[in-house]
N, C-alpha and C positions, 0 to 999 in steps of 0.2 A: 252483536259487533255493529262498527257503520255500513255501510251500502257504500260499495266504490265502484255498482254502476250509475253510470254518466245517467242525465236525464233529456229527455227527446224535447231541445229547438226548437219553434215554428219552424225553422227553415229544415229542419230531420223526415219533419208529417206534409213539409209542405211538397218536398221533396220522394218520401211515399207515396206521396197521388201523384205525381207525375211522373213515375215508375209505370201504373197499375194504366195503359193501354187496354182498352177492350179490344178482345179479337179481333183480326178481323177490319182493325179501325186504319190499318197504314191502306189497310188492300179500298174499305169504301174512298178513303181520300186521294186517291189517284183514280177512282171509276167516275169522280163528280166534275163538274165545270168551277173551273176558278173563281168562281162568287160564291156556289156552295159549298163547295169543302174548304172555304176560309171561313161561310156562316158554320156547320158543320165543326171545325178547328176549334172555332171560339166558345159554339157549344161547348165541348168537354171543357176548354178551357177553366171558365166562372160554373161547372159543375163540379170543380174539384177546388176551385175559387183560391188560382195560381196568375192572375190577372190585376190581383193586387196585392205584388208582387213589384209593381213597375210601377205603383206611386205610392210620395211620404206616407208615413202612418201619421204625421198630425192631418194629414188632408183624406183620409178615411182611408190606405193604404193598408199593406200588415207589420203587423208588430215582428222586426224585425230580429227580434229580441238579443237585444244590445247592438248589433253586427252594425246599422247604422246610425246618424240621430235622426230624429223625430222629422226631421224638416225634409232627409234624405232618400233618395232612394238608393240600398246593397248592394254592390256592383259585384260583391259575395255570391248573396242571393240568385244576385237575377242572371251571372255566368251558372250558378252550378243547376238551376233550373232550367238555361238554355238551353249546356251541352245533357243535360238529361231526356228535357224534349227532342233533339237535332236528333239523339242516338234512336227516336222514333220514327220522327216527321217533318219533312224541312216543314211545313203550310203552318204544324203544329209551334215550329219557336218564331216564324217569320206574324202568326197571330200575336202572339205573345210579345213577344219586343219593340211590338209598332206600338204595343198603349204604350210602352216609357219613351222610343223615340221621341212620340207625338206632340207627345203632355208634357214631357219632361220645361221645356221653356218656362211653359204658365206652372208649372209646379214654384218655376224662381225667379219672375218678373210679373203675375198675373196678378190683377188685385186679387181680395179681402176675398170678395160676390163673386166673383170669377171662377176662385181656385171650389170656395165650398157649393156653387153652382155644377163645375165640371166632372171637376177630378174623386167625387167621392161614383159619376158617372161611370167613369175610367174605370179605376178597381173595378167596379162591379158590372163592364160589357155593359151595361148599358150603351154608353157611347164607345163610337171607332175613329181614334186617333190620327195622322196622318203627319207627317211631316216635310215638309215645302221647299228644299231649300238648292236642289241641284240644276242645275241651266242648259239650254244647247252648249251653253261659251260659258260657265262656271260648277266647275267639277270640284276637283282637286283645288282652284283658284276663289276661293268668295268673294275676291274682289273686284270680280270681276262681273258681280252681281248682276241686273238691266234690268230687271222688275223692280215696279217705281209704285211709292204710295207719297202721294202727292193730299196739301192738306188743304184744305178748303176754307173759307168763312168762318166759317161751322163750327170748326175747329173738327170734322169726320175729315175720315180720309178715305182716298178719290185709288184704288188697286190693277195698277194696268201691268199685263204681263202673263208671260207664262211658264210653267216650272215640268220639268220631265227626272224619268224614273221615281215616279209615288207611290211607296208603296202603300195600297188599302183605296187611291183612287181610283172612282165610282163607287166602293161601298162606304167612304167614313163619316162620321158623321164632323166630319169640321177637321181643317188644316193649320199648320200653325208655321207661318209663310214668310219665310227675310224676304223683303221689301227695301229697293237704293229713297231713303227721303233723301239726301243732300248728294251731290260732288256725281263724279261722271266716273264707273267702269276698268275698275285697271288697274291689274298688279294693286302693293301694298295699300297705296293710298284710296283706294277705292273699298275697303274695309270702313272706312271710319266714317257713311255715311248711309249704313244700313240697320234698318228694328227691325222686332220679330210682333207676330200680329197677328189675334187667335182672329179663321174666317172660317164664319161660318160655310159647312157644303152646302149650301141648300141657298144661299147668299144670292143678292138679284147679280147676272156674270160671269154666275163662274161652273164652267162645260170642258167634262172631262172629254180625251180622246185616248182610249184603250189601248193597249198593245201585247202581245206578246214579248216574255221573259224563253233562257233553257229550263230553268226550276217556276211552271207555273203557281203562280201565286198572283193577286190581284191589285193591277199594279200601272204608270202609265203618265198622260201627259194633263195635267191642269192649265187650260187657261181663265188671266184674271182679266173680263175686260169692262171697267169701270164698273168694280166692284166697290160695292160703299163698306167700311168698314169704320163704323165710330170710336173716337179717340178710349172710349174704358174701355173696346179693345185690343188695345196697345197691349205688349207685353214687353214689360223694361222700358228706361229715358227714351229716346227719341237719340237715334246713333250710337244704342249701347248694343244691334242687336244678331253682330258678330260674334261677342261678349259672348251674349247669349249660346246661340249656331254651337260655338265649340267649347265651350261649356256640360249643352249636351252631347257634344261627339264625346269630351272626356271619358264622359261617364258612362258611354254606355259604348266603347271602340272597344272594351276590354273583352265585352259580351259576345264577338262575332268575333271575339279565338279563342268564346269557349265554346259556342256551336259547333268553328270547324275540331273541336277538340269530338263534340261528339257525333258529330260525322262520324271522322277518322276509327273511334273506338266502335261501332258502328260496321265499319268495315271492316275491320280485325276480328271483330268472331267472327262476321260472312265467312271471313278470309280463313281460318281459322275451324269451324266445320263441312264448309264445302271440301278441303284440304285433307279433311277425316277420313271425308265418307266415298271422296270421289277416286276412281281406284283405276290406274293408269299402267301394261306392263304387268300386271297378277298382282299388285300393290297399292296403296293411297297413298295419291297426293305428299303425304304428310310425312313417306318415310324419304323422299327428296332431300339433298341435304341442301342447295342454293335454295328450293322455296322454304323448311325450317330457318335456312337462317333470312331470307324475307321477313319471316314472323318476328326473331326475333331485332331487329331494325327498324321493325313498324311500329311495334309495340313498346323502347327504347326510346323512342324519335316522340308519342302515344306520349310520355309518361314527362321526357324532357315537356314540354309544350306543355300538361292544366298544370305545371309547374308549375313557368311563367305567369299563365292565366291566375293562378295562386297568390302567390307575389305580387301580381301588381291590384292584384281587384281588392287585396290586405291591404296594402299601399293608400289609395284610393279611400276606400273604407275611412282609416285615419285619418286623414284629411293632409295625407301627408303628398311629394313633389315627385310625381311620378311619371312625367310623358319620357322617358327612355325605356323606365320599364313597360308602359301601355304599348309602345312600339314596339320591342320585343316582341313581344306576346304575338301582336297583334299579326306580326312580320312574320316570325316561329310558326306560332300556330295554325295558320292558312296556307301557306306554302308545302308545309308536313302534311297535312290535310289533306293535299291534294295529289300529292307523292303515295299516300296511304292510302286513297280512293283507289287510285290508279293502280297500284300494287292489285287491291281484290276486285277490278274489274281483271286482266289478265291473267289471274288466276282461276279466275271467272270460262278464261276463254270462253269461250262465241256466248257462251249466256250472262256472262260481260256485259257485252253488247245489244240483246237479247230489249226491247223496248216490258216492261210493265217489271222487270227482277227490279231485286234491289242492287244490286251493285253501281248498276249505270241507274236509276235513279241518283244515290250515289254520287255520283259521279257529275249528272248537271247540278245536285243542292250544294256542292261544299264547292265550283264551282266563280261560283260571285263574288264568293268572301275573300275574297283576293285583292279584286276592283270596291266595294265599296265600304262608304268608312272612313278612306283614305287606302290608295293603292302601295302596297309591299313596295314601291316606288319610292313613294312618303313614308311610310315608316324609315324605309334609308334615308336619307336625305334627313331628317329629327334625328336620327342616332348617328352619321358620318357627319352632322353639322356639332353632335354636345360631345363626342369624341373633340374635336380638334379644338374647339375651343375651352374644355372640362378634363379631356385626358378618359383615360377605361374608367369606369366606375371599379372603386375595391369594396371587394366582399367584405363583410365583416366576422 
C-alpha cells in the first residue's frame, strides 16, 4: 500500500526547530541589556541553523525545497519563521530578519567575490548585517535621501551623511547603505541619483549614536564622515540604488505582516488562558459573553491576516506581480495585530500594563510594525492608487 504520509520538507524541519524555545529563554532575554540580549538571541538562532533562511541557497543559504529559486530568499519561509519566532520573542524575530534585510541588496547587486566572502558568513551568523536606508529627512520618501557618496579620481567613493533608526547599529559587521551619487534630494526625481554600497562597520569615519525605542533592541544613528569605500564594494550599477532598496523592501515587507501574526497569536493564547483561569463574581471570566465575543473576533482577524500573508508570500515566491497583495497583508495584519494585542492587555486588567508581563511586552513589540517598512498610510496610498487606475481585484 502506498504511503500517503506527507514527507517533511526543509521548512518543516526549520519550523520545528524554531518552536523549540528553551524554557526560560524569554525571561532571560528580557533581563539582559539590549546588546547582550541580541547576542544571546543570535546564538540561539545559530544553534538551530535558522539564519540560513535569510540568504539565497546559491550563496550559502538554506535549501528551500523548491519554495524559491536558488538565487532568491523564500518569502513564504521567512514569513513562517518570523511568525514562529515573534510568537516567542521580539528579539529573536528582529535578529533573524535583520540578516536578510541587511544582506539582500548584496545578494542582488554585489560582485561574485563579495558574495562569496560575505553571504555564507551571514547565513552562519558569523557576520551581522544592517540596512542603512532611513534618514531624518527620508523615510517613506527615499527620493529625499541626502547621504552622499562622491567618487574620487582613483575611482573610490567617499561617503558623508548619516542614517537613523538603523537596527543592529553598533553591533553589526557591515551596513548596506543607500547614498546619493548624483542630483539633489527631493520628490520623485531625487530617486534617480541613488546607489547602494557595502560599508564595513569598522571603516574609518563610521560612528554610531545609540538610542532606545519601545521594544528594546540595538538601534541608533549611524554617521559617515569621509568614509572611504572602494568601488568594488558598490552594489549594482551607479544610479540603481533605489531599485535595490525597493526590491529589498518588496521582498521582506510581507514578513513584517507575518511577524505581526506571530505577536497576535501569542496574545490570543495569553487571553484565552487568562480568561479561563481568572475568576470574578464566582465564575471564570471566560463565561462572560462579551469577552467570549472578543476572543471569537480576535481569532477571526488573526486567521484572515494569516491568509493574506500566505497569499502575498506565495505570489512573491512564484515571481508574480504582488504589489496589492503585499500592501493588503502589511496593512491588515499589522493593524489587526495591534487591536488583538490591545484586547489582550485589556483582558489582563492591571497585569496587562505591568512591566515584565507578556501582554505588556507584546504591546510594545507590536506597535512599530505599523510604521516601519512602509506605514499603514503608505499601504493605503498604494492600494488606493491601484483601485482608481485598475479597479478592484477579481478573485479567481
